[in-house]
FIDOBA-56560 format. One line per field, with one value per residue (C-alpha): residue number from 1; chain; x, y, z. Coordinates in steps of 0.25 Angstrom, whole numbers, always signed. Example, Ala and Ser with C-alpha at 12.3 -4.5 7.8 and 13.67 -1.06 7.14 Angstrom:
<sites>
nr <- 1_2
kette <- A_A
xx <- +49_+55
yy <- -18_-4
zz <- +31_+29
</sites>
This chain:
<sites>
nr <- 1_2_3_4_5_6_7_8_9_10_11_12_13_14_15_16_17_18_19_20_21_22_23_24_25_26_27_28_29_30_31_32_33_34_35_36_37_38_39_40_41_42_43_44_45_46_47_48_49_50_51_52_53_54_55_56_57_58_59_60_61_62_63_64_65_66_67_68_69_70_71_72_73_74_75_76_77_78_79_80_81_82_83_84_85_86_87_88_89_90_91_92_93_94_95_96_97_98_99_100_101_102_103_104_105_106_107_108_109_110_111_112_113_114_115_116_117_118_119_120_121_122_123_124_125_126_127_128_129_130_131_132_133_134_135_136_137_138_139_140_141_142_143_144_145_146_147_148_149_150_151_152_153_154_155_156_157_158_159_160_161_162_163_164_165_166_167_168_169_170_171_172_173_174_175_176_177_178_179_180_181_182_183_184_185_186_187_188_189_190_191_192_193_194_195_196_197_198_199_200_201_202_203_204_205_206_207_208_209_210_211_212_213_214_215_216_217_218_219_220_221_222_223_224_225_226_227_228_229_230_231_232_233_234_235_236_237_238_239_240_241_242_243_244_245_246_247_248_249_250_251_252_253_254_255_256_257_258_259_260_261_262_263_264_265_266_267_268_269_270_271_272_273_274_275_276_277_278_279_280_281_282_283_284_285_286_287_288
kette <- A_A_A_A_A_A_A_A_A_A_A_A_A_A_A_A_A_A_A_A_A_A_A_A_A_A_A_A_A_A_A_A_A_A_A_A_A_A_A_A_A_A_A_A_A_A_A_A_A_A_A_A_A_A_A_A_A_A_A_A_A_A_A_A_A_A_A_A_A_A_A_A_A_A_A_A_A_A_A_A_A_A_A_A_A_A_A_A_A_A_A_A_A_A_A_A_A_A_A_A_A_A_A_A_A_A_A_A_A_A_A_A_A_A_A_A_A_A_A_A_A_A_A_A_A_A_A_A_A_A_A_A_A_A_A_A_A_A_A_A_A_A_A_A_A_A_A_A_A_A_A_A_A_A_A_A_A_A_A_A_A_A_A_A_A_A_A_A_A_A_A_A_A_A_A_A_A_A_A_A_A_A_A_A_A_A_A_A_A_A_A_A_A_A_A_A_A_A_A_A_A_A_A_A_A_A_A_A_A_A_A_A_A_A_A_A_A_A_A_A_A_A_A_A_A_A_A_A_A_A_A_A_A_A_A_A_A_A_A_A_A_A_A_A_A_A_A_A_A_A_A_A_A_A_A_A_A_A_A_A_A_A_A_A_A_A_A_A_A_A_A_A_A_A_A_A_A_A_A_A_A_A_A_A_A_A_A_A
xx <- +1_-4_-2_-14_-12_-16_-4_+5_+0_+0_+15_+20_+13_+19_+33_+33_+39_+35_+33_+41_+38_+32_+37_+31_+39_+37_+29_+21_+6_+0_+7_+9_+24_+32_+46_+42_+51_+49_+57_+62_+67_+63_+54_+46_+31_+20_+5_-7_-22_-24_-37_-32_-19_-22_-9_+0_+10_+10_+13_+25_+30_+29_+36_+48_+49_+50_+61_+69_+69_+77_+89_+92_+87_+83_+69_+64_+61_+47_+45_+30_+17_+4_-11_-20_-33_-33_-18_-7_+8_+21_+34_+47_+62_+66_+76_+84_+85_+99_+103_+104_+116_+122_+126_+113_+106_+115_+111_+97_+98_+106_+98_+85_+91_+94_+80_+74_+81_+71_+60_+47_+40_+30_+28_+19_+20_+13_+5_-1_+4_+3_+9_+7_-7_-12_-14_-4_-8_+4_-3_+8_+11_+20_+25_+29_+20_+8_+10_+13_+1_-9_-4_+2_-3_-17_-22_-16_-21_-35_-35_-30_-41_-52_-46_-46_-32_-30_-39_-45_-35_-23_-29_-29_-14_-10_-17_-8_+4_+0_+0_+14_+20_+26_+35_+40_+50_+56_+51_+60_+58_+50_+58_+55_+50_+49_+38_+37_+52_+51_+61_+53_+53_+68_+77_+91_+96_+107_+117_+113_+105_+92_+79_+66_+53_+38_+39_+28_+34_+31_+39_+40_+49_+61_+60_+47_+55_+66_+55_+49_+62_+62_+47_+50_+64_+72_+83_+98_+105_+114_+101_+98_+113_+115_+102_+106_+119_+113_+101_+101_+87_+83_+86_+76_+72_+72_+62_+52_+52_+40_+33_+34_+32_+18_+13_+18_+14_+0_+0_+3_-8_-18_-12_-10_-18_-15_-1_+5_-5_+4_+16_+9_+4_+18_+24_+13_+15_+30_+26_+13
yy <- +55_+51_+39_+35_+35_+20_+16_+25_+19_+4_+6_+12_+1_-10_-4_+1_+14_+28_+34_+47_+51_+46_+52_+49_+42_+36_+24_+22_+24_+14_+17_+28_+27_+33_+34_+30_+36_+29_+27_+14_+20_+23_+14_+14_+13_+12_+12_+9_+4_-10_-10_-6_-15_-26_-34_-25_-23_-37_-41_-32_-37_-51_-47_-40_-52_-62_-53_-51_-66_-68_-60_-55_-40_-31_-27_-17_-24_-24_-17_-18_-21_-17_-14_-4_+0_+1_+4_-5_-1_-7_-3_-6_-3_+11_+10_+22_+23_+26_+27_+16_+13_+3_-6_-5_-9_-21_-25_-24_-32_-43_-44_-44_-56_-63_-61_-67_-80_-83_-91_-99_-111_-102_-89_-79_-77_-83_-70_-59_-45_-31_-25_-10_-9_-21_-35_-45_-59_-69_-82_-93_-99_-109_-100_-85_-84_-88_-80_-67_-69_-73_-65_-53_-49_-54_-47_-34_-35_-38_-26_-17_-22_-20_-6_-4_-1_-13_-18_-32_-32_-30_-42_-51_-47_-50_-64_-66_-62_-73_-84_-79_-76_-90_-90_-76_-80_-91_-95_-94_-98_-88_-77_-68_-55_-41_-39_-24_-21_-7_+4_+9_-4_-5_+4_+6_+9_+18_+7_+3_-9_-12_-15_-20_-14_-16_-30_-37_-51_-64_-75_-73_-70_-61_-54_-48_-40_-36_-31_-22_-16_-10_-6_+8_+11_+0_-2_+1_-8_-13_-20_-28_-32_-36_-44_-52_-55_-61_-68_-67_-64_-73_-69_-59_-53_-39_-42_-48_-36_-30_-43_-43_-28_-30_-33_-20_-12_-18_-15_+0_-1_-4_+6_+18_+15_+17_+24_+9_+2_+5_+0_-13_-15_-13_-23_-33_-31_-35_-49_-52
zz <- +21_+35_+44_+53_+68_+68_+59_+68_+81_+75_+71_+84_+92_+83_+82_+96_+91_+89_+75_+75_+60_+47_+34_+21_+11_-3_-2_-15_-18_-9_+4_+13_+17_+28_+34_+49_+59_+73_+86_+80_+68_+54_+45_+32_+33_+23_+25_+17_+17_+22_+15_+2_+3_+12_+16_+7_+18_+23_+8_+8_+21_+16_+3_+11_+20_+8_+1_+15_+17_+4_+10_-4_-4_+7_+10_+21_+35_+38_+52_+53_+45_+51_+48_+56_+52_+37_+36_+34_+36_+33_+41_+35_+38_+33_+22_+20_+5_-2_-17_-26_-34_-43_-31_-25_-38_-39_-25_-29_-41_-34_-22_-30_-39_-26_-21_-34_-31_-20_-26_-23_-28_-36_-42_-33_-18_-5_-4_-13_-11_-18_-31_-28_-23_-30_-24_-30_-31_-29_-32_-34_-48_-54_-65_-66_-79_-72_-59_-68_-76_-65_-53_-60_-74_-74_-61_-66_-80_-75_-66_-77_-87_-76_-74_-89_-89_-98_-109_-112_-124_-114_-106_-118_-121_-107_-109_-121_-112_-102_-113_-117_-103_-100_-113_-110_-99_-92_-78_-67_-52_-44_-39_-26_-32_-26_-36_-37_-39_-45_-42_-30_-23_-19_-10_-9_+5_+9_+9_-5_-1_-9_-2_-9_-5_-8_-13_-20_-19_-26_-33_-48_-60_-56_-69_-63_-52_-63_-72_-61_-59_-73_-74_-69_-74_-70_-59_-61_-71_-60_-53_-66_-68_-53_-54_-66_-60_-48_-55_-70_-76_-88_-102_-108_-94_-99_-110_-99_-90_-98_-95_-80_-79_-85_-70_-64_-76_-74_-60_-64_-74_-63_-53_-62_-75_-90_-88_-87_-97_-109_-103_-98_-113_-118_-109_-113_-128_-126_-123_-132
</sites>
């Protein structure tokens, strides 16, 4: 991985600092990610194509700011967001990762529950953002069922059918789910969601404090965040226990996890193909 001279020059000029070294770190499939060592200290930086992902880092900055304002759970400080040529970058506070334990899992559960108390008048968000590499519409609705159908499931189902990863029969089965969805759960006030809360999107620092990273925020049903935590193996039991002590989930929440995980599964169908199609169909079959 290489970083252009234009990005280095832009960063040094705006930070008024000299970059001493940039060491590649894990940052996902979309971005180049580095530990940035400067005369001001260490930072985390990720870089991608502005042409391919316009506004992605501005959306992330907005999401981090919304979560930070709740004063419930830590997020990295945004140091600088910039665009130069076809490259966008986001510089964040460097967080030295530690090792999670029962206490840090309990903190994460409690603090996420406290964040979920923050609400809004409607389901959705003031701006669109991204889910992975896909644009994510956040048009606002008066019910979670309407929002989940129109802004989450329908766009992904259509994309998957267009890509021939799903069939017309699959689309008709989703139409049946849409009719049933309002009766499958009890509406709650909108909760501020992280929106992409799998195990790779939080950190535990060396003091045992949890940080949320890479948010895809909206206001929605809080079970959606909980479902995402279980999609790829689940968090520690202490996390769920602490969450429910702080903000108990509605009865039957475990049975609805497959329902809410239809959305991230469809995202994976569209990103990676048929290896996720079977699981999406199995989740759908549980509700129709």
